[in-house]
N, C-alpha and C positions, 0 to 999 in steps of 0.2 A: 487503574488507581496505582498499582504497583510501579508501573512506568512512570506515572506522574510524580510520584514520591522520590523514586530513584534518580530521575533527571532534574528534581526540584523545579518542576515547570511552573510558569506563572498562569494566572488565571487567563490572561490573553492568549497565551499559547494554547491552553486547553480549549478555550473557545473556538480559536482559529482551527485547530484540528478537527473539532466537531463540525464546523461549517464546511471544511474540505471533504470530509467523510459524507455528510449529507449530499453535497454537490455531486460527488463522484457516483453515489447511489442513484440520484435522479438521472445522471447522464447515462449509466448503464441500463437503468429501466427504460429510458426513452430508446436507446439503440436496440434493446431487445425486442420492444414494440415494433420498431421499424423493420427488423429482420423477421420475416415470416416466409417460410419456404414456398408456401402456397401463393401468396401474393407477388413475392419477388421484388418488393420495394428496394431491396438492397441485397447485393450478392453476398455470398458466403465470404468471399475474399474481402470485400469492403467491410463486412461486419467484423472480421477478425482484425483488419487494420484499425478500424474505429476503437475496438476494444484496447488494443495495444496503445493506441494514442491516449485514450482516456487514462489507462494505467501508468504510462510514462509521465503524464501530466500530474498525475496524483502524487507520484514519487517527488517530482520536482517541487510541486507546492508544499508538500510535508517538509522536505529537506530545508526550505526556506524559513520554516517556523523555528527551527532549533538553532541554538548557539554552537559555536565551534566545540565548546567543552561537551556540550550534550551529544553532538555528532560522534565525538570521540568515544563516549561512554557507550553509545549505541553500537559503534564498530566493534569495540571490545567485547560487548555481549555477543554479538553476531559471531565472532570469532571463537568465543569459548563454547558457544551452542554448537557450532559445527564440529569442533574438536571433540566435544561430548558425543555427538552423534556418530562420529567416526569411531569413537572408543567403544560405544555400545555395539555396533555393527560387527566390530572385530572381535568382540567378546562372544558373539553368537556364532561365529563360524567355526 
């Protein structure tokens, strides 16, 4: 909710992100079911590559939902978060 408000997301964007999230969860569940060490339907390496592919597609699809201004806000937030995390770690040393 805070992200939606901060980015002034439209109802269409919110709905699309929900659909993307549900799709990713289904894909991850399906690949987990396929990967069973005992049956060996899929190797550990293929499982790992499938997970990477799903997550990369998720990132690409989510990125397409946002406007350029929203992407810029997201990047600023990430940069500030990393900066804060570094500051906190340095304070503990």
